[in-house]
Wavefront OBJ file of the C-alpha trace (Angstrom):
o trace
v 25.922 -22.612 30.327
v 24.444 -25.697 31.899
v 20.510 -26.200 31.956
v 21.151 -25.279 35.565
v 22.264 -21.821 35.031
v 19.695 -19.093 35.673
v 19.493 -16.324 33.956
v 18.513 -14.329 37.422
v 22.452 -14.308 38.104
v 24.435 -12.726 40.986
v 24.733 -9.283 41.162
v 27.397 -8.212 39.397
v 28.882 -3.924 40.132
v 27.336 -1.000 36.832
v 30.529 -1.875 35.421
v 31.745 -4.697 34.017
v 35.266 -5.766 33.993
v 36.658 -7.008 30.160
v 35.657 -9.926 29.126
v 32.834 -10.260 31.914
v 30.389 -10.770 29.155
v 29.748 -12.511 26.349
v 31.529 -12.136 22.903
v 28.726 -10.322 20.274
v 27.596 -13.019 17.329
v 28.846 -13.070 14.183
v 26.046 -11.674 12.293
v 23.644 -9.093 15.012
v 20.865 -9.442 12.768
v 20.635 -13.118 13.532
v 16.894 -14.460 15.608
v 17.539 -17.580 17.587
v 15.068 -19.200 17.500
v 14.829 -20.287 20.902
v 14.440 -16.928 22.691
v 11.594 -15.851 19.591
v 8.200 -16.634 19.094
v 7.655 -19.254 16.168
v 6.050 -16.733 13.941
v 8.766 -14.133 14.603
v 11.206 -13.272 11.677
v 13.447 -10.852 8.807
v 11.353 -9.332 6.183
v 12.885 -8.735 2.784
v 13.684 -5.011 3.882
v 15.394 -6.594 6.770
v 12.035 -5.334 9.612
v 10.616 -7.854 12.625
v 8.046 -9.301 11.742
v 5.471 -11.163 13.326
v 2.373 -13.220 12.373
v 2.456 -11.716 9.086
v 2.864 -8.150 10.657
v 5.308 -5.777 9.973
v 6.656 -4.596 13.608
v 7.470 -0.885 11.669
v 3.675 -0.972 10.664
v 2.828 -2.348 14.526
v 4.376 0.820 15.651
v 3.086 3.379 14.045
v -0.923 1.422 14.731
v -0.267 0.870 18.091
v 3.036 2.743 19.505
v 5.537 2.389 21.503
v 6.320 0.538 24.392
v 4.379 -2.364 23.266
v 3.674 -5.513 24.237
v 3.473 -7.999 20.499
v 2.571 -10.954 20.971
v 2.300 -14.204 19.412
v -1.529 -15.869 19.255
v -0.614 -19.456 17.138
v 2.226 -19.715 19.558
v 1.235 -19.115 22.425
v -1.961 -21.471 20.815
v 1.124 -24.384 20.107
v 2.507 -24.007 23.742
v -0.714 -24.354 24.775
v -1.072 -27.570 22.738
v 2.341 -29.182 23.508
v 2.350 -28.897 27.407
v -1.386 -30.974 26.706
v -0.341 -33.561 23.903
v 3.499 -34.315 26.246
v 0.997 -34.760 29.676
v -1.758 -36.363 27.901
v -5.247 -37.433 29.482
v -4.313 -38.841 32.334
v -2.717 -35.177 33.854
v -3.416 -31.806 34.557
v -1.882 -28.655 32.743
v -2.804 -25.926 34.932
v -1.314 -22.233 32.936
v 0.002 -20.640 35.719
v -2.403 -16.844 35.438
v 0.152 -14.511 37.293
v 1.978 -15.304 34.767
v 0.064 -12.669 32.289
v -3.602 -13.201 31.889
v -6.452 -10.990 30.325
v -9.952 -12.566 28.562
v -7.976 -13.062 25.731
v -5.785 -15.441 27.003
v -8.555 -16.995 29.197
v -10.625 -18.084 25.810
v -7.272 -19.442 24.136
v -6.810 -21.454 27.171
v -10.592 -23.190 27.270
v -10.038 -23.358 23.864
v -6.346 -25.291 23.536
v -8.296 -27.548 26.321
v -6.064 -25.825 29.326
v -6.942 -25.900 33.183
v -6.224 -22.394 34.918
v -4.843 -21.145 37.998
v -5.175 -18.064 40.329
v -3.735 -16.153 42.845
v -6.052 -13.353 43.806
v -10.124 -12.088 43.383
v -8.876 -10.515 40.487
v -7.636 -13.048 38.527
v -10.548 -15.180 39.591
v -13.097 -12.951 38.309
v -10.943 -12.456 34.979
v -11.331 -16.126 34.648
v -14.838 -16.036 35.258
v -16.318 -13.410 32.929
v -13.923 -15.048 30.204
v -15.569 -17.919 30.572
v -13.656 -20.070 31.995
v -15.312 -23.390 33.415
v -15.315 -22.966 37.529
v -14.146 -26.482 37.354
v -11.258 -26.073 35.713
v -9.850 -23.468 37.832
v -7.495 -23.458 41.150
v -6.748 -20.823 43.682
v -3.764 -20.028 45.058
v -2.369 -18.416 47.300
v -0.465 -17.490 50.585
v -2.902 -15.301 52.969
v -6.345 -15.283 50.620
v -8.657 -13.356 51.787
v -12.424 -14.369 53.245
v -14.143 -12.258 50.191
v -11.399 -14.185 48.160
v -12.628 -17.930 49.600
v -16.252 -17.298 49.214
v -15.919 -16.252 46.059
v -14.140 -19.021 45.160
v -16.138 -21.822 46.954
v -19.683 -19.624 45.529
v -18.118 -20.067 41.653
v -17.434 -24.060 42.037
v -13.483 -23.420 41.709
v -12.375 -26.855 40.928
v -9.298 -27.038 43.784
v -8.472 -24.199 46.941
v -5.019 -24.838 47.470
v -4.900 -23.930 51.100
v -1.163 -22.373 52.447
v -1.434 -22.999 56.537
v -3.564 -24.279 59.390
v -5.657 -20.823 59.496
v -6.915 -21.008 55.905
v -7.929 -24.913 56.585
v -10.863 -23.363 59.060
v -11.028 -20.592 56.526
v -12.241 -22.631 53.433
v -14.057 -25.026 55.691
v -16.156 -22.739 57.525
v -16.645 -20.885 53.590
v -18.077 -24.336 52.989
v -19.953 -25.565 55.986
v -21.596 -21.363 55.688
v -22.499 -22.392 51.602
v -23.589 -25.999 51.686
v -20.878 -26.956 49.780
v -17.848 -29.961 49.504
v -14.825 -27.636 48.784
v -12.045 -29.573 47.223
v -8.421 -28.984 48.043
v -5.041 -29.715 48.386
v -2.624 -28.831 50.590
v 0.895 -26.839 48.915
v 3.529 -28.063 51.161
v 6.911 -27.506 51.327
v 9.587 -29.831 50.674
v 13.160 -28.816 52.047
v 14.722 -28.716 48.388
v 16.246 -25.609 47.497
v 15.868 -25.671 43.591
v 19.024 -23.920 41.431
v 17.155 -20.405 41.167
v 17.644 -16.362 42.321
v 16.848 -16.081 46.205
v 13.797 -14.191 45.257
v 11.581 -16.865 43.321
v 12.763 -20.173 45.012
v 9.963 -22.017 47.112
v 10.382 -24.625 48.469
v 13.246 -24.825 51.473
v 11.518 -24.366 55.171
v 12.450 -20.498 55.617
v 9.426 -18.784 53.380
v 5.856 -17.490 53.532
v 4.475 -20.872 51.124
v 3.364 -24.157 52.436
v 3.055 -25.873 55.330
v 6.893 -27.898 55.555
v 6.737 -31.745 55.993
v 9.983 -30.821 57.936
v 8.218 -30.996 61.684
v 5.751 -32.538 60.871
v 3.057 -29.433 59.790
v 1.914 -31.131 56.490
v 0.720 -34.030 58.149
v -0.761 -31.892 61.187
v -2.673 -30.031 57.727
v -3.612 -34.175 56.715
v -4.973 -34.710 59.753
v -7.023 -31.821 60.154
v -8.700 -31.595 56.645
v -9.403 -35.387 56.611
v -11.008 -34.412 59.589
v -13.173 -31.423 58.616
v -16.772 -32.762 56.127
v -16.703 -29.820 54.467
v -13.309 -30.185 52.707
v -12.395 -32.935 50.280
v -8.801 -33.581 50.100
v -7.479 -34.829 46.320
v -4.384 -34.326 46.928
v -0.805 -32.609 47.598
v 0.866 -29.607 46.066
v 4.461 -28.491 45.768
v 5.777 -25.806 44.108
v 9.595 -25.913 44.541
v 10.235 -22.257 42.897
v 10.469 -20.563 38.785
v 13.302 -20.540 35.891
v 14.376 -24.351 36.246
v 16.669 -25.999 34.144
v 17.346 -28.939 36.533
v 15.088 -32.005 37.061
v 16.749 -32.572 39.621
v 15.024 -30.530 42.521
v 11.852 -32.363 40.843
v 12.809 -35.629 42.140
v 13.535 -34.821 45.734
v 10.307 -33.407 45.115
v 8.457 -36.032 44.212
v 9.829 -38.623 46.057
v 8.947 -36.374 49.370
v 5.372 -35.391 48.788
v 5.133 -39.686 47.700
v 7.158 -40.165 51.318
v 4.124 -38.056 52.404
v 1.047 -39.756 50.389
v 3.060 -43.402 52.237
v 2.582 -41.599 56.001
v -1.629 -40.323 54.984
v -2.236 -43.459 53.455
v -0.304 -45.985 57.108
v -1.913 -43.421 59.259
v -5.565 -42.230 57.971
v -5.862 -45.240 55.303
v -6.750 -43.069 52.441
v -4.573 -42.862 49.144
v -4.737 -39.611 48.235
v -5.760 -39.299 44.049
v -3.729 -36.793 42.706
v -0.098 -34.961 43.039
v 0.687 -31.387 41.596
v 4.611 -30.481 41.076
v 4.184 -26.996 40.645
v 5.153 -25.002 37.867
v 8.405 -23.070 37.590
v 10.174 -24.724 33.955
v 12.550 -22.072 32.588
v 12.485 -20.544 29.145
v 15.544 -18.942 27.041
v 16.678 -15.674 27.348
v 19.447 -15.880 26.122
v 20.943 -18.181 23.452
v 22.706 -18.860 26.072
v 19.795 -20.951 27.965
v 18.431 -24.309 27.091
v 15.455 -24.816 28.182
v 13.472 -28.568 28.091
v 10.795 -29.364 25.879
v 7.405 -30.219 27.302
v 8.141 -33.745 26.526
v 11.012 -34.343 27.456
v 9.305 -32.508 31.124
v 6.477 -34.902 31.177
v 8.672 -38.402 30.793
v 10.654 -37.173 33.404
v 8.311 -36.148 36.176
v 6.337 -38.678 35.016
v 8.488 -41.689 35.296
v 10.460 -40.109 38.545
v 6.373 -39.912 39.670
v 5.771 -43.289 38.818
v 9.105 -44.788 39.704
v 8.382 -43.259 43.874
v 5.199 -45.075 43.803
v 5.978 -48.342 42.749
v 8.807 -48.193 45.149
v 6.362 -46.813 48.039
v 3.753 -49.718 46.736
v 1.316 -47.463 45.819
v -1.322 -46.555 43.097
v 0.293 -44.034 40.764
v -1.926 -40.011 41.584
v -3.034 -37.816 38.513
v -0.230 -36.178 37.917
v -0.702 -32.041 37.937
v 1.978 -28.952 36.748
v 1.085 -25.786 36.760
v 3.370 -23.757 33.079
v 3.120 -19.866 33.116
v 6.462 -18.307 32.396
v 7.209 -22.052 29.931
v 3.731 -20.469 27.864
v 3.609 -17.483 27.880
v 6.944 -16.183 27.947
v 8.683 -17.186 24.696
v 5.200 -15.837 22.801
v 5.800 -12.186 22.679
v 8.399 -9.802 22.750
v 8.377 -6.210 24.114
v 8.870 -3.197 20.776
v 10.390 -0.026 21.877
v 11.545 3.333 20.669
v 14.883 4.281 20.951
v 15.500 7.700 21.959
v 18.972 9.099 22.884
v 21.891 7.249 22.677
v 25.133 8.207 25.262
v 28.778 6.957 24.224
v 30.359 6.462 27.820
v 34.168 5.635 26.145
v 36.044 3.160 27.190
v 32.735 1.431 28.942
v 29.659 1.480 27.245
v 26.598 2.958 25.360
v 23.306 3.386 26.790
v 20.998 3.330 24.652
v 17.738 5.042 26.058
v 14.257 3.533 24.913
v 10.704 4.942 25.411
v 9.757 2.801 28.551
v 11.594 0.369 31.413
v 11.476 -0.650 34.471
v 7.928 0.336 34.351
v 7.509 -2.476 32.037
v 10.050 -4.978 32.569
v 11.009 -4.739 36.253
v 12.914 -7.686 36.385
v 16.517 -6.702 35.246
v 15.801 -4.500 38.301
v 14.141 -6.936 40.786
v 17.072 -9.858 39.798
v 18.983 -9.357 37.996
v 17.133 -10.933 34.828
v 19.177 -11.221 31.720
v 17.558 -10.818 28.783
v 18.410 -10.184 24.662
v 17.395 -7.541 22.519
v 17.546 -6.760 18.536
v 17.630 -3.855 16.106
v 13.875 -4.492 15.389
v 12.768 -1.582 12.419
v 15.807 -2.813 10.173
v 18.700 -4.360 9.318
v 22.301 -3.265 9.407
v 25.774 -4.456 8.995
v 28.398 -2.213 11.121
v 30.120 -3.112 14.380
v 28.714 -4.218 17.443
v 28.474 -1.670 20.114
v 28.626 -3.184 24.008
v 25.484 -1.584 24.867
v 23.449 -1.401 27.955
v 19.728 -0.524 27.016
v 17.890 1.407 29.584
v 14.734 2.843 31.184
v 13.518 6.633 30.938
v 12.633 6.432 34.531
v 14.353 8.436 37.268
v 16.649 5.524 38.710
v 19.523 4.269 37.943
v 18.736 0.432 38.145
v 16.199 1.126 35.230
v 17.710 -0.931 33.318
v 16.302 -3.356 30.477
v 18.290 -5.973 29.187
v 21.892 -5.008 31.174
v 25.097 -6.143 28.462
v 24.412 -6.579 24.877
v 26.125 -6.117 21.444
v 23.985 -3.464 19.744
v 24.741 -1.717 16.135
v 27.218 1.028 16.009
v 25.161 3.038 13.301
v 22.344 2.827 16.428
v 20.201 6.261 16.204
v 17.213 7.534 17.962
v 13.896 6.482 16.186
v 15.237 2.940 15.412
v 12.811 0.438 17.095
v 14.237 -2.111 19.526
v 12.813 -6.050 20.061
v 12.850 -7.429 23.436
v 12.205 -10.600 23.207
v 10.679 -13.353 26.253
v 8.910 -10.914 27.654
v 5.259 -12.826 27.608
v 5.507 -13.434 31.618
v 5.473 -11.451 34.572
v 6.348 -7.499 32.066
v 2.685 -7.004 31.702
v 1.837 -8.495 34.874
v 3.880 -7.046 36.580
v 3.921 -3.665 35.230
v 3.862 -0.470 37.433
v 2.960 3.510 36.427
v 6.195 4.316 38.512
v 6.871 7.946 37.428
v 2.918 8.274 36.330
v 4.680 5.877 33.236
v 0.978 4.061 31.057
v 1.266 0.786 31.550
v 1.812 -0.206 27.764
v -0.863 -2.374 25.167
v -0.803 -5.827 24.645
v -1.008 -6.922 21.185
v -2.025 -9.782 20.339
v -1.070 -10.965 16.411
v -2.134 -13.558 13.994
v -2.361 -14.386 10.630
v -1.036 -11.246 9.443
v -3.881 -9.130 12.499
v -2.973 -7.617 14.937
v -5.651 -6.501 17.934
v -5.322 -5.122 21.298
v -6.897 -7.409 23.477
v -5.430 -5.162 26.547
v -5.589 -1.795 26.088
v -2.938 1.083 26.296
v -3.480 3.389 29.910
v -4.297 6.976 29.030
v -3.822 9.939 31.239
v -7.280 10.017 32.527
v -6.930 6.413 33.650
v -4.445 7.641 35.837
v -6.521 10.547 36.802
v -9.978 9.221 37.238
v -8.196 7.399 39.944
v -7.168 10.161 41.988
v -10.311 11.214 44.033
v -8.680 14.958 44.338
l 1 2 3 4 5 6 7 8 9 10 11 12 13 14 15 16 17 18 19 20 21 22 23 24 25 26 27 28 29 30 31 32 33 34 35 36 37 38 39 40 41 42 43 44 45 46 47 48 49 50 51 52 53 54 55 56 57 58 59 60 61 62 63 64 65 66 67 68 69 70 71 72 73 74 75 76 77 78 79 80 81 82 83 84 85 86 87 88 89 90 91 92 93 94 95 96 97 98 99 100 101 102 103 104 105 106 107 108 109 110 111 112 113 114 115 116 117 118 119 120 121 122 123 124 125 126 127 128 129 130 131 132 133 134 135 136 137 138 139 140 141 142 143 144 145 146 147 148 149 150 151 152 153 154 155 156 157 158 159 160 161 162 163 164 165 166 167 168 169 170 171 172 173 174 175 176 177 178 179 180 181 182 183 184 185 186 187 188 189 190 191 192 193 194 195 196 197 198 199 200 201 202 203 204 205 206 207 208 209 210 211 212 213 214 215 216 217 218 219 220 221 222 223 224 225 226 227 228 229 230 231 232 233 234 235 236 237 238 239 240 241 242 243 244 245 246 247 248 249 250 251 252 253 254 255 256 257 258 259 260 261 262 263 264 265 266 267 268 269 270 271 272 273 274 275 276 277 278 279 280 281 282 283 284 285 286 287 288 289 290 291 292 293 294 295 296 297 298 299 300 301 302 303 304 305 306 307 308 309 310 311 312 313 314 315 316 317 318 319 320 321 322 323 324 325 326 327 328 329 330 331 332 333 334 335 336 337 338 339 340 341 342 343 344 345 346 347 348 349 350 351 352 353 354 355 356 357 358 359 360 361 362 363 364 365 366 367 368 369 370 371 372 373 374 375 376 377 378 379 380 381 382 383 384 385 386 387 388 389 390 391 392 393 394 395 396 397 398 399 400 401 402 403 404 405 406 407 408 409 410 411 412 413 414 415 416 417 418 419 420 421 422 423 424 425 426 427 428 429 430 431 432 433 434 435 436 437 438 439 440 441 442 443 444 445 446 447 448 449 450 451 452 453 454 455 456 457 458 459 460 461 462 463
């Protein structure tokens, strides 16, 4: 699979044709380091461990399903991104991937900024002590309350997404006696090679103001004419789970073109551009993501080249990795409930979670890996489909995988690369209880987001 491939690939039927799936690995017990967090390994007894803790002990102490996060891995990825881009650029962690107060504190301690896109995310960031000047507020339909709270807090930037929002932010800032820094989100007409649900830079979608037709240029004119707003730059985001840098090159060229128009028409050189996030991670061994230093060099070279060609000073660059930081740091730990063989097709392995804790497979056919976590096995591989316990035929966790033929109820399975968009998008479908997030570091584990209880569900039901 090339770097431009995407795990949320073309939809296919429930029963795959012979030969569609990848052949089984030579060793079902092996762990591909591209897919797993840094400290995940097998113990001498064959069980998985993370941060020096056996997953069997984690299951006993915290129950299943559970999201298990390698804190050292998360911190290391933060440092890698910050060091790759250096002091002349800003790295904003995209909180939508996964956010908690513990994560905010880790980000603060590792020197990253934070991108939030709702009042709840903003509240979490402020409650955990993130300096407001290091927070950016995103969103295509921010409420007046969210805008007011952001301006009152003194967030470092608000990314405006429409003409109406320009007016709203200006009104709030003027009423509060502030001059609010803003960026304008533009759609640059780039078709990122990704699933249609997570491609965000073509014109026919809800985000941003289009370069085509002059929308973005008109937005610049309006913001520059408002005393309560300070236009610091242009923002572009072309999609998610992208491996190919070609889309970023086109995006940067078009954004720099807008900067040139702004200089020529208004006599202003904007000091910042934000090229968003969306860089992919490895969900399976076939994925080949780029390292932060490769991404930093590629984006820096693109922006520098385009600015030099246009005769512009090189602006300060911002990026917004979310999945690329938190995605690989966590796996979901499940217990096997039933094992059902369909002769001539595959074996269905039902676990104690499902689409309520990982909707991505059902939502856009995302692909995942899976391994037997509670022991090693030398049994023959069997073609399996890991499914959940919900009343939906589309309740699939891993569409096609090879697991040992001696798999049995009570075994533990681990699905890697679930740190991003799993807990964030989790639901109470069938009144399922959302799993906890367990952080493991140096032989110690602690709950950073507790498991929901039935009391939590009933507390919201006013009867």
